[in-house]
C-alpha positions in Angstrom: -77.4 29.6 -67.3 -77.0 25.8 -67.0 -78.8 23.3 -69.1 -80.7 22.1 -66.0 -82.0 25.7 -65.4 -83.0 26.1 -69.1 -84.9 22.8 -69.0 -86.7 23.9 -65.8 -87.8 27.2 -67.5 -88.8 25.2 -70.6 -90.9 22.8 -68.6 -92.6 25.7 -66.7 -93.4 27.4 -70.1 -94.8 24.2 -71.4 -97.1 23.7 -68.4 -98.4 27.3 -68.8 -99.0 26.7 -72.5 -100.7 23.3 -71.9 -103.3 25.1 -69.8 -104.4 26.8 -73.0 -105.4 23.4 -74.4 -108.4 22.9 -72.2 -111.2 20.3 -72.7 -112.3 21.6 -76.1 -109.3 19.9 -77.9 -105.6 20.2 -78.5 -105.7 23.4 -80.4 -108.9 24.9 -79.1 -107.4 27.2 -76.6 -104.7 28.4 -78.9 -107.2 29.9 -81.3 -108.3 32.3 -78.5 -104.8 33.9 -78.1 -105.0 37.4 -79.5 -102.4 38.6 -82.0 -99.7 40.7 -80.4 -97.6 43.4 -82.1 -94.3 41.7 -81.4 -93.1 42.1 -85.0 -91.1 45.2 -85.7 -92.9 47.2 -88.4 -96.1 45.2 -88.4 -98.8 45.9 -85.9 -101.7 43.5 -85.4 -104.8 45.1 -86.9 -108.0 45.3 -84.8 -109.7 43.6 -87.7 -107.5 41.1 -89.5 -109.8 40.9 -92.5 -109.3 44.6 -93.3 -106.8 44.8 -96.2 -105.6 48.3 -95.7 -102.3 50.1 -95.2 -103.5 51.3 -91.8 -104.2 47.7 -90.8 -100.8 46.6 -92.1 -99.0 49.1 -89.8 -100.7 50.4 -86.7 -97.4 51.9 -85.4 -94.6 54.0 -86.9 -91.9 51.3 -86.9 -92.1 50.7 -90.6 -90.7 53.8 -92.5 -92.0 52.5 -95.8 -95.6 51.9 -94.7 -95.5 55.2 -92.8 -94.4 57.0 -96.0 -97.3 55.4 -97.9 -99.8 56.4 -95.3 -98.5 60.0 -95.3 -99.1 60.6 -99.1 -101.9 62.9 -100.1 -103.9 62.9 -103.4 -103.2 65.6 -105.9 -106.9 65.4 -107.0 -108.9 68.3 -105.5 -111.7 67.1 -103.2 -115.1 67.2 -104.8 -113.7 67.8 -108.3 -114.8 65.7 -111.3 -111.4 63.8 -111.2 -112.0 63.1 -107.5 -115.5 61.7 -108.3 -114.0 59.4 -111.0 -111.4 58.2 -108.5 -113.9 57.3 -105.9 -116.0 55.4 -108.5 -112.9 53.5 -109.7 -111.6 52.6 -106.3 -115.0 51.4 -105.1 -115.0 48.6 -107.7 -111.5 47.3 -107.2 -111.1 43.6 -107.6 -109.2 43.3 -104.3 -106.3 41.1 -105.6 -103.6 43.3 -104.1 -105.7 43.7 -100.9 -105.9 40.0 -100.5 -102.1 39.7 -101.0 -101.6 42.3 -98.2 -104.0 40.5 -95.9 -102.1 37.2 -96.5 -98.7 38.9 -95.9 -100.0 40.5 -92.7 -101.3 37.2 -91.3 -98.0 35.5 -92.2 -96.1 38.3 -90.3 -98.3 37.9 -87.3 -97.7 34.2 -87.3 -93.9 34.6 -87.7 -93.9 37.1 -84.8 -94.6 34.1 -82.5 -92.0 31.8 -83.9 -89.8 32.2 -80.8 -92.5 30.5 -78.7 -92.4 26.7 -78.0 -94.3 24.4 -80.3 -96.8 21.9 -78.9 -97.9 18.7 -80.4 -99.1 15.2 -79.5 -96.7 12.3 -79.1 -98.0 8.7 -79.4 -95.7 5.6 -79.3 -96.2 1.8 -79.1 -93.6 -0.1 -77.1 -92.5 -3.7 -77.5 -95.1 -5.0 -75.0 -97.9 -3.5 -77.1 -98.6 -0.7 -74.7 -99.5 2.8 -76.1 -97.9 5.8 -74.5 -99.4 9.2 -75.3 -98.2 12.6 -74.2 -97.8 16.2 -75.1 -94.4 17.1 -76.7 -93.2 20.7 -76.2 -90.2 21.7 -78.2 -88.3 25.0 -78.0 -85.3 26.2 -80.0 -82.5 27.5 -77.7 -80.1 28.7 -80.3 -80.6 28.8 -84.1 -77.9 31.3 -85.3 -80.6 34.0 -85.9 -82.8 31.9 -88.3 -86.1 32.7 -86.6 -85.2 36.3 -86.2 -84.4 36.5 -89.9 -87.8 34.8 -90.6 -89.5 37.5 -88.6 -87.6 40.2 -90.6 -88.6 38.5 -93.8 -92.3 38.4 -92.9 -92.1 42.1 -91.9 -90.5 43.0 -95.2 -93.0 40.9 -97.1 -95.8 43.0 -95.6 -94.0 46.2 -96.8 -93.7 44.7 -100.3 -97.4 43.9 -100.3 -98.2 47.4 -99.0 -96.3 49.1 -101.8 -97.8 46.7 -104.3 -101.3 47.7 -103.1 -100.4 51.4 -103.4 -99.1 50.8 -107.0 -102.2 48.8 -107.9 -104.5 51.5 -106.7 -102.6 54.3 -108.4 -102.4 52.3 -111.7 -106.1 51.6 -111.5 -106.8 55.3 -111.0 -104.5 56.2 -113.9 -106.4 53.9 -116.2 -109.8 55.3 -115.1 -108.7 58.9 -115.5 -107.0 58.2 -118.8 -110.3 56.9 -120.1 -112.0 59.9 -118.7 -109.6 62.2 -120.6 -110.1 60.1 -123.8 -113.9 60.7 -123.5 -113.4 64.4 -123.1 -110.8 64.7 -125.9 -113.0 62.7 -128.3 -116.0 64.8 -127.4 -114.1 68.0 -127.9 -112.7 67.0 -131.3 -116.1 65.7 -132.5 -117.7 68.9 -131.4 -115.1 70.9 -133.3 -115.8 68.8 -136.4 -119.5 69.2 -136.1 -119.3 73.0 -135.7 -117.0 73.0 -138.7 -119.7 71.0 -140.6 -122.1 73.8 -139.9 -119.7 76.4 -141.4 -119.0 74.2 -144.4 -122.7 73.6 -145.2 -123.1 77.4 -145.2 -120.0 77.7 -147.3 -121.4 75.1 -149.7 -124.6 77.1 -150.0 -122.7 80.2 -151.0 -120.6 78.2 -153.5 -123.8 76.6 -155.0 -125.3 80.1 -155.5 -122.1 81.3 -157.1 -122.1 78.3 -159.4 -125.6 79.0 -160.5 -124.6 82.6 -161.2 -121.5 81.6 -163.1 -119.1 83.1 -160.5 -117.6 79.7 -159.5 -117.0 76.4 -161.3 -118.4 73.0 -160.5 -114.9 71.9 -159.4 -115.1 74.4 -156.5 -118.4 72.8 -155.4 -116.9 69.3 -155.6 -114.0 70.4 -153.4 -116.3 71.8 -150.8 -118.5 68.6 -150.7 -115.4 66.5 -150.5 -114.3 68.4 -147.4 -117.8 68.0 -145.9 -117.6 64.2 -146.4 -114.2 64.1 -144.7 -115.4 66.2 -141.7 -118.5 63.9 -141.3 -116.1 60.9 -141.2 -114.0 62.8 -138.7 -117.0 63.5 -136.5 -118.2 59.9 -136.6 -114.8 58.6 -135.8 -114.4 60.8 -132.7 -118.0 59.9 -131.5 -117.2 56.2 -131.8 -114.0 56.7 -129.8 -116.0 58.6 -127.2 -118.6 55.8 -126.9 -115.9 53.1 -126.7 -114.0 54.9 -123.9 -117.3 55.6 -122.1 -118.3 51.9 -122.2 -114.9 50.9 -120.9 -115.0 53.4 -118.1 -118.5 52.3 -117.2 -117.2 48.7 -116.9 -114.3 49.9 -114.7 -116.6 51.9 -112.4 -119.6 49.6 -112.4 -121.7 52.0 -114.4 -121.4 54.9 -111.9 -122.8 58.3 -112.9 -119.9 60.6 -113.6 -119.8 64.3 -114.4 -119.2 65.5 -117.9 -115.7 67.0 -118.5 -115.8 69.6 -121.2 -112.0 69.9 -121.5 -109.0 68.7 -119.7 -107.8 71.1 -116.9 -104.8 68.9 -115.8 -103.9 67.8 -112.3 -101.7 69.3 -109.7 -98.1 68.0 -109.5 -97.1 66.1 -106.3 -94.9 67.8 -103.8 -91.2 67.5 -104.4 -89.2 65.1 -102.4 -91.6 62.1 -102.7 -89.9 58.8 -103.2 -91.4 57.0 -106.2 -93.3 53.8 -105.6 -90.8 51.8 -107.7 -88.0 52.8 -105.3 -90.0 52.0 -102.2 -90.8 48.6 -103.6 -87.1 48.0 -104.4 -86.2 48.9 -100.8 -88.8 46.6 -99.4 -87.8 43.8 -101.7 -84.1 44.3 -100.8 -85.0 44.0 -97.1 -86.9 40.8 -97.8 -84.0 39.4 -99.9 -81.5 40.2 -97.1 -83.6 38.5 -94.5 -84.1 35.5 -96.7 -80.3 35.2 -97.2 -79.7 35.5 -93.5 -82.2 32.7 -92.9 -80.5 30.6 -95.5 -77.1 31.0 -93.9 -78.5 30.2 -90.4 -80.1 27.0 -91.8 -76.6 25.8 -92.9 -75.4 25.8 -89.3 -76.3 23.5 -86.4 -79.0 24.4 -83.9 -79.6 23.7 -80.3 -83.1 22.9 -79.0 -84.8 21.5 -75.9 -87.9 19.4 -75.6 -90.0 17.9 -72.9 -92.7 15.2 -73.0 -95.6 15.6 -70.7 -97.6 12.4 -70.1 -97.4 9.2 -68.2 -93.7 9.5 -67.9 -92.3 13.1 -68.1 -88.9 13.4 -69.8 -86.7 16.2 -71.1 -83.8 16.4 -73.5 -81.5 18.8 -75.2 -80.9 18.2 -79.0 -78.0 19.3 -81.2 -79.0 19.1 -84.8 -79.0 20.9 -88.1 -77.2 20.8 -91.5 -73.8 19.3 -91.6 -70.8 21.4 -92.5 -69.2 20.4 -95.8 -66.5 21.6 -98.1 -69.1 23.6 -100.1 -70.7 25.4 -97.1 -68.3 28.3 -97.3 -69.1 28.9 -101.0 -72.8 28.6 -100.3 -72.6 31.3 -97.6 -70.6 33.5 -99.9 -73.3 33.1 -102.6 -75.9 34.1 -100.0 -74.0 37.2 -99.1 -73.7 38.0 -102.8 -77.5 38.0 -102.9 -77.6 40.7 -100.2 -75.1 42.8 -102.2 -77.3 42.3 -105.3 -80.4 43.4 -103.5 -78.7 46.6 -102.3 -77.4 47.3 -105.8 -81.0 46.9 -107.1 -82.0 49.9 -104.8 -79.4 52.1 -106.4 -80.5 51.0 -109.9 -84.1 51.7 -109.1 -83.2 55.2 -107.8 -81.2 55.9 -110.9 -84.1 54.8 -113.1 -86.6 56.8 -111.2 -84.4 59.9 -111.4 -84.0 59.6 -115.1 -87.7 59.1 -115.6 -88.6 62.1 -113.4 -86.1 64.3 -115.4 -87.6 63.1 -118.7 -91.2 63.7 -117.6 -90.4 67.1 -116.1 -88.5 68.2 -119.2 -91.3 66.9 -121.5 -93.9 68.6 -119.5 -92.1 72.0 -119.7 -91.8 71.6 -123.4 -95.4 70.7 -123.8 -96.5 73.8 -121.8 -94.5 76.0 -124.2 -95.9 74.2 -127.3 -99.4 74.6 -126.0 -99.0 78.3 -125.5 -97.6 78.6 -129.0 -100.4 76.5 -130.4 -103.1 78.6 -128.7 -101.6 81.7 -130.3 -101.5 80.1 -133.8 -105.2 79.0 -133.4 -106.2 82.6 -132.8 -104.2 83.8 -135.8 -105.5 81.2 -138.1 -109.1 81.9 -137.0 -108.6 85.6 -137.8 -107.1 84.7 -141.2 -110.0 82.4 -142.0 -112.6 85.1 -141.2 -110.7 87.6 -143.4 -110.4 85.1 -146.3 -114.0 84.1 -146.0 -115.2 87.7 -146.2 -112.9 88.3 -149.2 -114.3 85.1 -150.9 -117.9 86.3 -150.5 -116.8 89.6 -152.0 -115.3 87.8 -154.9 -111.7 88.7 -154.0 -110.5 85.2 -153.1 -111.0 81.8 -154.8 -112.5 78.8 -153.0 -109.2 77.0 -152.8 -107.6 80.0 -151.1 -110.3 79.9 -148.4 -110.1 76.1 -148.0 -106.3 76.2 -147.6 -106.7 78.6 -144.7 -109.5 76.6 -143.3 -107.5 73.4 -143.3 -104.6 75.1 -141.6 -107.0 76.4 -138.9 -108.4 72.8 -138.4 -104.8 71.4 -138.1 -103.8 74.0 -135.5 -107.0 73.5 -133.5 -106.5 69.7 -133.4 -102.8 70.2 -132.4 -103.9 72.5 -129.6 -106.4 69.9 -128.3 -103.8 67.1 -128.5 -101.3 69.2 -126.6 -103.8 70.0 -123.8 -104.6 66.4 -123.2 -101.0 65.3 -123.5 -100.1 67.7 -120.8 -102.9 66.3 -118.6 -101.7 62.7 -119.2 -98.1 63.6 -118.4 -99.2 65.2 -115.1 -101.3 62.1 -114.4 -98.2 59.9 -115.0 -96.1 62.0 -112.7 -98.7 61.6 -109.9 -99.1 57.9 -110.6 -95.4 57.0 -110.3 -95.2 59.0 -107.1 -98.3 57.3 -105.6 -100.1 60.6 -105.3 -103.4 59.8 -107.1 -105.1 58.9 -103.8 -104.6 59.4 -100.1 -102.4 56.7 -98.6 -104.6 56.5 -95.5 -107.7 55.8 -97.6 -106.2 52.7 -99.2 
């Protein structure tokens, strides 16, 4: 195609675009042009103000966003955990959503960077006459710079989409962790308060035995000391419960939430899910590669054509761009090294995620075994305590014998409670890093 033919096409495109200007102003008609899904991986949303994963990708060209949309929550519908999740998500600050909206709009804008640019041209000649016109400029060849800019914008949307998913999963993790803390503190406080009831009855028996001369005052002092410790334990757990409840209320906007008597854990996400950290690394690598390609293209000359529509129409072909110097080759090599570093970052993220998954899985397996053993020990110590208490009332055991068994029982019960909630938190962590605490389509 000759330069003359290219200029003819350019002038024809400029005339068509100038029809969009209209009488309402230079840019009035352009604001009416609807967004088009010309960018690979980024569809134009029907409502550009909706900061959602669905709005970020209305087609299936982006594997990363499609992966995020396909994820399903491990929280059972209608469960207490699901109600907490709904309350937490409903009060999100919207920072990540705003970032996704901005990235999406930048991508839509970049998807049109291949079109000519239109702007006014006003000049004053030597005779004092003003010449005004409409300047239309179009790049004919830019070494792939604008294509790289479109790829960068598409990858930027993917990075923002992953960041949004991470933000929502982190927020749900914080809310459910507080919910577990409330339940754990309530369960421990209830255990301490029930123990207080038993110890008060035990104190009554010891007091009667002291009056009858069967026990000494030192035994009574030991019992009262244990009662004081248990009262302090109960108050401490109640304070922890109130603190976590107040923080959760601030996180959920004071929503009414169901009472959780004890942790039941959450389901594990299906195997094969790529962790959000790896997805983000892949998206950031794509963005870094596109940025490096745009940098290299900017180092090379470009060819553009322009036409001036006005009192005297004119057209020209311009050859411009950065000059080639002795350091250009080294700068290009540095840019290519950035691409290699971005690819290496993906491998590192995958290795880190694999190590973390192995650690969490191994830890969870060990915790399940420890919890079963702790539950058996609790039953054994409870049975031993009942036997020793009966023997004490029959005068066969001393007060210290009974108290030692009782303290062992309390330690085993506390350990069992700790293990139950640690299991729940590990399962919650596994779901969080895999982006499985909420449905991707609902974000």
